[in-house]
N, C-alpha and C positions, 0 to 999 in steps of 0.2 A: 574442381571449382577454385577459382581466382585467388590470392592472397590479398583480403581487403584490408588486412592490418589486425592485429589483436587488441581487443579492447578490455582493460583490466578496473578492478574495483580498488579504490585505494582509501577510501575513507567513509563513515558511516554515521548518521546522526538520525535521531528519531526522539519523540515524546507522544506518550499515549498513556491509559490509566495502569499500564505495567510498569512506567519511569518514566523520568524526565531526560534519560540519556541511553543512546542505544545498548552501553554494556550493562545498565539496569535492566533494561527491557528484555535482553537477552537472558541475563539471571533470573528474570521472573518467569520467562517462557521453559526454562528447562528444570526450575523448581516446581512447575504446576502452579503458579499463581493465580487466582481468579482477580482479574481487575475488574469483573463487572458487578455493581453493586447499585444499593439504591442510589437514585441520584439527589445532589444535597444543593448544587449550585443553580438549578434553573427553575424557574417559577414554573410549576406544572399546570397551575390553574385548572382546568376541567379534564386534564389528560388520564388515561386509563394507564398507559405505559409510565412504570416507575421506576426503571431499572436501566442502566446504560454503561458504557466504558468510558468514565468519566475522570478527566483530569482534575484533581482536586486542588492542587495548588500549582501554579507557574514557577519555576525557576527563576533565580535572578539573571535576568537576560541583558540589563544594562543599557536598552534603549531608550532614548529620550522621547517624552512627552510630544513634542513637535510629530516625530515619525510616528509614534504610537496613535495618536488621534486618526491618522490618515490609513489605519489598517483593522481590517475585520479580524476575529480570532485565527479563522483557518490562516491567513497570511501569516500572522504572529507566530503561529506554532511552524510554519514553514521557514521563517526568519529563524528561529530558534535552532531546528534540525539542522539546516544550512550552514550555520555557524561551526555547529559541532563536526559536522561532516568535515569541513575545510580544515580546520583545526586538526582533526585526527588524520587527514590526508597529508599534514604537514606542508601546505601550500599558502603561500604569502603573495598575495595578488600585489603587483607593482604595476607602474605605466610601462614596463617593457612587456608584461603579459596578460594586462587586463581584457585586450581584445581577443585575445586567444580563448578565453574561460567564458562559458555560458550557462545558461541554466533554463531546465524545462520540468515545468510542477505541473502535476496534474490535480482536477480537482472534481468530485461527483457532482457537487452543486454549486456553491458559491458564496459570496457573504451574507448568508441568512442573517445573523446577529443583524446588521444594518438595516436588512429589509424589516425584520421583526419591529426594531425600533421606528422606525419611520410611520408602518402600520399604526404602532400604536399611538404616536405623536400626533399624527394626522386625524383619525379616525376617532380613538378615544379620549384624547387630549383636547382636540379642535384646534390645535396648531397650524398656522397656514404654512410652514416651510418646513422642510426635512433637514436633517445635519447636512452642511453644504459638502462634507467628504462621503456622502452615500453613494454616490457612483464609483469614485475610485475604491472605496471599501467593497462594492457589491460584486464589481466584473470578475469574471471566473480566472481571468489571466492576471490579477492583482498580486497572487502569491510569488509569481514568477518574478513580476515587476519588481516587488518588494524584496526577493532575493537578491536581485541584482543590485539594488540600492543599498542593500545592508553591507553587502561585500565588496562592492565596487567592480561588479563584473560587467563588461562591455562586448562579450561576444554573443552569440544567437539564445536570444532569451524570448521565451514563449510560452503561453500556458496548453494544456490540451484537457479536454472535458470528452469522457465517455464512460460516465457512470462508476461503476466499481471497477472497470479496467482502467482507469484514468493512469494510476502509478504505472502500470507495465506498458501503458501507450506512452507515457513521459520515458520510459527507459529505451524503448523502441526509436521513439523521435531522437534521443541523446545519441544513442548508437548511430545513428544515420548523420546525425552532424559530425561526429568524429571519423565514420567510415569517409565521408565525402571530405575530410580536410577544412572543413568550414572551422574547426576548433581544436584544441589538443587536450582541453579538458572541458567536462560537463557536470553540472551540478544538477543530479535528477530525480525525482522521487514524487511525493503526493501529500496532500493535506485537505483536510474536511473538519468541519465542526459542527454537526447537525443537530447536536443536543439543544435545540432552540424549538420553542413551543411550536410555530408555524410546521415546522418540517416534521418534527415528532406526531402532529396532529394528522398529517397528511399519510404517513406510515401506518399511523392507525388503522386509516381506512382500509389497506391492503391486505390486513387481516393475516399479516406475516409475523409478527412479533411475538418472542416467545413471552411467557408469563413470569419464568423464574430463573431460567440460566438458558444458556446456548450450548447445546447437547449436538453437535455435528456427527452424523453417521449413526447415533443411538437411535435403536427402534422407538423409543419414546420422545425424542425430539418434536418440538413443536413451535420451532421459528426462531429467527436470528434476534440479535440485540444491537443497536446502534450504539457508537461509539465515537470519539473525538480524536484526533493525533495527526501526526507528520511523519515522514520518513525520508530521509535523503540519502544519495550516494553518489558519491565524487567518481565519475567514468574518465578512463584517459586512455588514451594510445599507450600500448604496452611500450614503445621506444621511448615517449617523453617520459614515462613514469621511471623505466631504467635510468634515461638521462639524469634524472634529478634524485636518485636513490631513494624514490617513495617505498613506501609500506606495502606491498600488492597483498591484498586481502584473498581475492578469488578473479577468476576471468570470467567476466560476462562474454558468454560464447554463442549464444544463439537466442533469437525472437521469431514467436510466429503470431499472425494474426488472422483474423476469419470474422465472417459475419454469419448469424443465421438467417436471417433474411427471412423470418418466419413469424415472430410474434414480439410484440412489443415488451411482454413481460414473461413469457412463459418460456423456459430455456427448451433449446433442442441438444440430441446426441451429437448431430452431424456437425456442428458448428465448434463446440469444445474442441472434438476429436481432432477437426481439421487445423485449428490453431497448434496443438500439440503434436501433431505430425510437422506441419510447417516449421515450428521451432527446434524439433530435432533434426530435420534437413538443412536447417539455417547453420546450427551447430556443426554438421556432419557427424552425429551421435547416432549410434544404433539404439533401440529401445532397452537392449538390458545392458547399458550404460549407464543408465539412470539408477540411483540407489533411493533417494528421496523425493518425495512430490509434497511441496506444500499445497494442500487442495483449496480450492474456492470455499467449500465446505461452509456454508452460510447457517446449517442446520434447519432449513426448510427439508419438508418431505422431497419435494421435487427436485430441488437442486442436488442433495446428496444422491439420491438414486440416480440421476442422469449424470453426474461426473465421474460415478462407480463406473455406469456402463461405458463411457467416454474412454475411461482409463481402459477397461477391456479391450475394447476394439483397438486402440493404438498399441498397446502394452502385450496383450495377448497372453501366453503362459507366463510371461515375467511379472504380470500384474501381481501375482501372488507374493513376488519376491519383494516388492517394492514396500519402503517404509514409508507411509501415508500420515500427515495431520493436519488438522485444521486449528492454527494458532489463534482463529478467532473465537475459539471458546474460552479464552483468556482474555484478549484485548478487543473483542467485541467487532462488529461489523463497522470498521472506520472507513466506508465508501471509497471515495476516490485516495485516501491514504492507506487502504489496505493493504495493496500491493507492495507499497514502498516499507511498511513495516514487517511484511513477510519476506521482503528482502534481506532484512537483518537475519530472520531465522534461518534462510538459506544460506547465505554466506558463512555464518557462524556454524552451521550442520556442517560444511564441508570443512571448514578449520578446524574444527574442534570433534568431528566424529561424532556428535550427540543429536539426536533425533527428538524436537521437542514434542510435549503430549499432545493430543487430544483430550482436554479433560472434561469431566461431566459424563463420560461414557458410562450407559449402566447396563443397555441391553442390547444384545448382538442384532443386527437387522438381516436377514437373509438376502434382502436387495441390496445390502451394500457390503460384500464378501470381501473386504479388505484389509489389511494390518493398517489399522489407523493407530497404533501406538496409543493406546488408551490407557489416560491418568497418570501414567509416568513416563520421563524421558527416557531414551532407551540409547546406549551406545551402539555405534556401528560405525565401520569406516564409509565414509560417503564421498565418492568420487564426484560424482555431478547430482546437482539438485535442478529441480524444476520448479516454478510458481505460478500457478493458474489464477486466472482472472477472468470471469464471465458475466455480463453486465446486461441490466437492462438495456432494451433496444438491440440485443443480440451480439454484441461488439466484445468479441473475446479476443485476448492477448496473455500469451504465453513467455515466460523468460527462463533461460537455462543458464547457471552458474557452475563453474569448474574450479575444483582446486588446482592451484599453481606449484 
């Protein structure tokens, strides 16, 4: 395999129901804290769903009102996480480097807060016009654009959207920019804010939402729980990071992508397995070199069973030696932000040798014979961690990180 250059992670930022920065999120994860709770800031109207992974209060972000009025909530969350990640990476954006720093931010939906406001303004209140900033707030690429403006990034900047795989596809796209030499640094991740009446009402109709809690891989699981959040990682070439004396957290060693090409909502075994195999091949890893899998693990009957089977096909006898967990049991399914929040879990697992738990686990499911790290974090030497993301539309993306 030709040397395409090593890509490393030098900064992390995040915000979700578990905390308003990456450090707080990680501490909540290893403590097994439950971030899913009754919704308090969302007008529920006639919704049956009453729980979610909600950010009760935003941190002091210092953004001016003239910029805030152009942002939907998912863009604001991305901006907050990006600032933290760049600060963590000790990067100062200057006229000399601004054209070599870019951003890719994934989102599973878009600015639904603005859509909801517009519908209610026009159809319920009878007003003639929507908010003048509705279009720039709604567009799926808005978060990437806002991240560039907040931080002064003038390199490659764009959004990606592939439902629940959006963050991992964003990492893959950012990796490609760095490998191609188009940038030295990429700010990559995902953001979503789906706790809006119209979105929740639509998810209700799918009949996949849990009633009380998200219990991935537990025999009594009854569905997923939606949450909001954003996660961002600063990626850069190894040589660039070394030259500036950056704090290297982990190496992003590979990505793998595939499509089920079968059903718009029902997952397959073949697609996820192909993405995991492609990731290992891209990273030059053998299956037995992986210690931890942050599972897609949504808590639905079909997803968890199929992911278990896919892991068995890829890892064979080594599947029994893997530590697996679904942090969605704590921060909920944040759609396009999930993979980025789970990147925090993977990077910190290889750094600290701690596997975060799958909380809410109560009953062994014979269809899911995995070590799912039930309810309590576990110390373990983690050399390599992979993060799975499998989305509606059959779009799959897997990333691998390795201890440096």
